[in-house]
DRENPA-3360 file (N, C-alpha, C; in nm, 2 decimals, always signed):
BEGIN
1 = XXXXXXXX = +1.99/+1.85/+1.05/+1.98/+1.71/+1.02/+2.02/+1.68/+0.88 ~ +2.12/+1.60/+0.86/+2.16/+1.57/+0.72/+2.19/+1.70/+0.64 ~ +2.22/+1.81/+0.70/+2.25/+1.93/+0.63/+2.12/+2.01/+0.59 ~ +2.01/+1.97/+0.64/+1.88/+2.04/+0.61/+1.84/+2.12/+0.73 ~ +1.78/+2.23/+0.71/+1.73/+2.32/+0.81/+1.61/+2.25/+0.88 ~ +1.60/+2.26/+1.01/+1.48/+2.20/+1.08/+1.40/+2.32/+1.14 ~ +1.27/+2.31/+1.12/+1.18/+2.41/+1.18/+1.09/+2.34/+1.29 ~ +1.09/+2.40/+1.40/+1.01/+2.34/+1.51/+0.89/+2.42/+1.55;
9 = XXXXXXXX = +0.87/+2.53/+1.49/+0.75/+2.61/+1.52/+0.63/+2.56/+1.44 ~ +0.51/+2.56/+1.51/+0.39/+2.53/+1.44/+0.34/+2.65/+1.37 ~ +0.31/+2.65/+1.24/+0.27/+2.77/+1.17/+0.13/+2.82/+1.20 ~ +0.06/+2.75/+1.28/-0.08/+2.80/+1.31/-0.18/+2.73/+1.22 ~ -0.29/+2.78/+1.20/-0.40/+2.72/+1.12/-0.35/+2.71/+0.97 ~ -0.37/+2.60/+0.92/-0.33/+2.58/+0.78/-0.46/+2.60/+0.69 ~ -0.44/+2.68/+0.58/-0.55/+2.71/+0.49/-0.59/+2.58/+0.42 ~ -0.72/+2.57/+0.40/-0.78/+2.47/+0.32/-0.74/+2.48/+0.17;
17 = XXXXXXXX = -0.69/+2.38/+0.11/-0.65/+2.38/-0.03/-0.77/+2.36/-0.13 ~ -0.74/+2.36/-0.25/-0.85/+2.34/-0.35/-0.81/+2.22/-0.44 ~ -0.74/+2.13/-0.39/-0.70/+2.01/-0.47/-0.82/+1.93/-0.51 ~ -0.83/+1.89/-0.63/-0.93/+1.80/-0.68/-0.87/+1.67/-0.73 ~ -0.91/+1.56/-0.67/-0.86/+1.43/-0.71/-0.93/+1.39/-0.84 ~ -0.85/+1.33/-0.93/-0.90/+1.28/-1.05/-0.87/+1.13/-1.06 ~ -0.97/+1.05/-1.11/-0.95/+0.91/-1.13/-0.88/+0.88/-1.26 ~ -0.77/+0.81/-1.25/-0.69/+0.78/-1.37/-0.69/+0.62/-1.38;
25 = XXXXXXXX = -0.78/+0.57/-1.46/-0.80/+0.43/-1.48/-0.68/+0.35/-1.52 ~ -0.59/+0.42/-1.59/-0.47/+0.35/-1.64/-0.37/+0.32/-1.52 ~ -0.39/+0.38/-1.40/-0.30/+0.35/-1.29/-0.35/+0.24/-1.20 ~ -0.47/+0.18/-1.23/-0.53/+0.08/-1.14/-0.55/-0.05/-1.22 ~ -0.55/-0.16/-1.14/-0.58/-0.29/-1.20/-0.71/-0.34/-1.13 ~ -0.80/-0.38/-1.21/-0.92/-0.44/-1.16/-0.91/-0.59/-1.17 ~ -1.02/-0.66/-1.13/-1.02/-0.81/-1.12/-0.99/-0.87/-1.26 ~ -1.04/-0.81/-1.36/-1.02/-0.86/-1.50/-0.88/-0.84/-1.54;
33 = XXXXXXXX = -0.82/-0.73/-1.50/-0.68/-0.70/-1.54/-0.58/-0.80/-1.47 ~ -0.61/-0.83/-1.35/-0.53/-0.92/-1.27/-0.54/-1.06/-1.33 ~ -0.66/-1.10/-1.36/-0.68/-1.23/-1.42/-0.61/-1.25/-1.56 ~ -0.61/-1.14/-1.64/-0.54/-1.14/-1.77/-0.39/-1.15/-1.74 ~ -0.34/-1.07/-1.64/-0.20/-1.07/-1.61/-0.15/-1.21/-1.57 ~ -0.23/-1.28/-1.49/-0.20/-1.41/-1.45/-0.19/-1.51/-1.57 ~ -0.28/-1.49/-1.66/-0.27/-1.58/-1.79/-0.14/-1.55/-1.86 ~ -0.09/-1.42/-1.86/+0.03/-1.38/-1.93/+0.16/-1.41/-1.85;
41 = XXXXXXXX = +0.15/-1.48/-1.74/+0.26/-1.52/-1.66/+0.33/-1.40/-1.59 ~ +0.25/-1.29/-1.57/+0.30/-1.18/-1.49/+0.32/-1.22/-1.34 ~ +0.42/-1.17/-1.28/+0.45/-1.20/-1.14/+0.38/-1.09/-1.06 ~ +0.29/-1.14/-0.96/+0.23/-1.04/-0.87/+0.30/-1.04/-0.74 ~ +0.33/-0.92/-0.69/+0.40/-0.90/-0.56/+0.30/-0.84/-0.47 ~ +0.28/-0.91/-0.35/+0.19/-0.87/-0.25/+0.28/-0.81/-0.14 ~ +0.26/-0.68/-0.11/+0.35/-0.61/-0.01/+0.28/-0.58/+0.12 ~ +0.17/-0.65/+0.15/+0.10/-0.63/+0.28/+0.18/-0.69/+0.39;
49 = XXXXXXXX = +0.14/-0.66/+0.51/+0.21/-0.71/+0.63/+0.19/-0.86/+0.64 ~ +0.27/-0.93/+0.71/+0.26/-1.08/+0.72/+0.13/-1.13/+0.76 ~ +0.06/-1.06/+0.86/-0.07/-1.11/+0.92/-0.17/-1.09/+0.81 ~ -0.17/-0.99/+0.73/-0.26/-0.98/+0.62/-0.24/-1.08/+0.51 ~ -0.12/-1.11/+0.48/-0.09/-1.21/+0.37/-0.13/-1.35/+0.42 ~ -0.11/-1.38/+0.54/-0.14/-1.52/+0.59/-0.29/-1.53/+0.63 ~ -0.36/-1.42/+0.62/-0.51/-1.43/+0.65/-0.55/-1.42/+0.79 ~ -0.46/-1.39/+0.89/-0.50/-1.38/+1.02/-0.57/-1.25/+1.05;
57 = XXXXXXXX = -0.55/-1.15/+0.96/-0.62/-1.02/+0.97/-0.64/-0.97/+0.83 ~ -0.74/-0.88/+0.82/-0.77/-0.83/+0.69/-0.71/-0.69/+0.66 ~ -0.65/-0.63/+0.77/-0.61/-0.49/+0.76/-0.52/-0.45/+0.87 ~ -0.43/-0.36/+0.86/-0.35/-0.31/+0.97/-0.44/-0.23/+1.07 ~ -0.56/-0.20/+1.02/-0.65/-0.12/+1.11/-0.74/-0.20/+1.20 ~ -0.72/-0.33/+1.20/-0.80/-0.42/+1.29/-0.83/-0.55/+1.22 ~ -0.85/-0.65/+1.30/-0.87/-0.79/+1.25/-0.97/-0.80/+1.15 ~ -1.09/-0.74/+1.17/-1.20/-0.75/+1.07/-1.23/-0.61/+1.01;
65 = XXXXXXXX = -1.14/-0.52/+0.99/-1.16/-0.39/+0.93/-1.22/-0.41/+0.79 ~ -1.16/-0.50/+0.71/-1.21/-0.54/+0.58/-1.27/-0.68/+0.59 ~ -1.39/-0.70/+0.55/-1.46/-0.82/+0.58/-1.40/-0.95/+0.51 ~ -1.33/-0.93/+0.40/-1.29/-1.04/+0.32/-1.13/-1.06/+0.34 ~ -1.09/-1.17/+0.39/-0.95/-1.20/+0.40/-0.90/-1.29/+0.29 ~ -0.77/-1.28/+0.26/-0.72/-1.37/+0.16/-0.61/-1.30/+0.08 ~ -0.56/-1.37/-0.02/-0.46/-1.32/-0.11/-0.48/-1.38/-0.25 ~ -0.42/-1.33/-0.35/-0.42/-1.38/-0.48/-0.33/-1.50/-0.49;
73 = XXXXXXXX = -0.39/-1.61/-0.54/-0.31/-1.73/-0.56/-0.18/-1.70/-0.64 ~ -0.07/-1.75/-0.60/+0.06/-1.74/-0.67/+0.13/-1.61/-0.65 ~ +0.07/-1.52/-0.57/+0.14/-1.39/-0.55/+0.27/-1.41/-0.46 ~ +0.37/-1.34/-0.49/+0.49/-1.35/-0.41/+0.48/-1.24/-0.30 ~ +0.51/-1.28/-0.18/+0.50/-1.20/-0.06/+0.63/-1.13/-0.02 ~ +0.63/-1.00/-0.02/+0.74/-0.92/+0.04/+0.68/-0.82/+0.13 ~ +0.70/-0.83/+0.26/+0.65/-0.74/+0.35/+0.70/-0.60/+0.32 ~ +0.62/-0.50/+0.31/+0.66/-0.36/+0.27/+0.77/-0.31/+0.36;
81 = XXXXXXXX = +0.77/-0.35/+0.49/+0.87/-0.30/+0.58/+1.01/-0.35/+0.55 ~ +1.02/-0.46/+0.48/+1.15/-0.51/+0.44/+1.21/-0.43/+0.32 ~ +1.14/-0.34/+0.27/+1.19/-0.25/+0.16/+1.26/-0.13/+0.21 ~ +1.26/-0.11/+0.34/+1.33/+0.01/+0.40/+1.47/-0.04/+0.45 ~ +1.56/+0.05/+0.44/+1.70/+0.02/+0.50/+1.69/+0.03/+0.65 ~ +1.75/-0.07/+0.71/+1.75/-0.08/+0.86/+1.81/+0.04/+0.93 ~ +1.91/+0.11/+0.87/+1.98/+0.22/+0.93/+1.92/+0.35/+0.91 ~ +1.80/+0.36/+0.84/+1.74/+0.49/+0.81/+1.64/+0.53/+0.91;
% end
């Protein structure tokens, strides 16, 4: 496929890894960070699905998976699925 080799065999039991997740605060924005960004005229892009953005559901995992529905005022909505090429 596309010049790459394809493997169809299941390799059997996969060994457990020793990956340790680390929190990097610089990669996340909290409530205060977002409020500051809005004051500075930063454009927020919301890439959730349409139903999440319009408030009819709180999560793709179910209507009430997350108890609080809503969006940040002024956020621009672009459904994440629209970011993929249709022919891929």
